[in-house]
N, C-alpha and C positions, 0 to 999 in steps of 0.2 A: 775334847778334854774331859768332859763330865760323863762320858759314856760308862766309865767304870764305877760311878756311884750307883750302888744297888739298893733296892728297898731293904731295910734292916729290921722292920717291925713285924712281929707275929710270925716268926719262923722257928722251926725246930731243926737243929739246935739254935738257940738264940745267938744274936750277933755278938761277936767278941769285941773287946776293946780295940784290937788291931783293925778290925773291919770298920769300926766307927771312926778311928783316927785316919784311915785311908780315905774315907768319904770326906772328912774334914779337909784333908790335904788337897783332894781334887777340887773341892769347892773354893778353897783359897787360891789355888792355881787359876781357876776360871775367872774369879773376880779380879785377880791381880793381872791377868793377861800374860802370865809368864809361868813357865815350868819351874824355873829356878831363879830366886831373887838375887839381886846384886849384893855385894858384901854390905853395903850401907843399909839394905832393906831386910837382911836376914833376920834380925831380931823381931821386927814388926811381923814378918811372915810367920815365924815360929809362935809368937804370942797369939796371932789370929788362929792358927791351927789348934793350939791348946784350948783357947776359949770356945771355939766352935765344937771341938771334941767334947768338952765338959758340958756344954749346953745341949748337944745332941744326946749324950749319954743320959743326962737328967730327963730329957724329954722321953726317950725310949723307956726309961725306968718308970716313968709316970703314966704312960699310955696304958689303957685297959682294952684288951681284945674281947670282942663279942663273938668271935668265931674261933674255931680250933686253929692251932698253929699250922702254917703251911709247911710242907716238906721242902726243904731247901734244894735237895737234889732234883726233885721233880720240877720245881720252879725253874731251875737253870736249864734242864733238858727242854722244857717247853719254850724257853726264850731262844735257845739255839735252833729249835725247829722253826720258830717264827722267822728268825734271821735267814735261815736257808730258803724259806719260801719267798722272802723278799728280795733275794739276790737275783740280778738280771741273768738271763741265760744266753 
């Protein structure tokens, strides 16, 4: 479930609100243990996503990088390469 949460700090271009919200959604799904909440739990689910999104955005905005931003396309390509090497043959 959480495999789609990606590092979001110190990238060029910077993470978008949609990427931060997607990470928050994946986190809430993981800790709730469900992909989709029941009707009774929908409000709590949505509130948690919004709170985690705001908290994550505030954190990312406050972090200070001491290294140059990483190239997002290069980072993704390297991740795919590592995944291919790890696949059983």
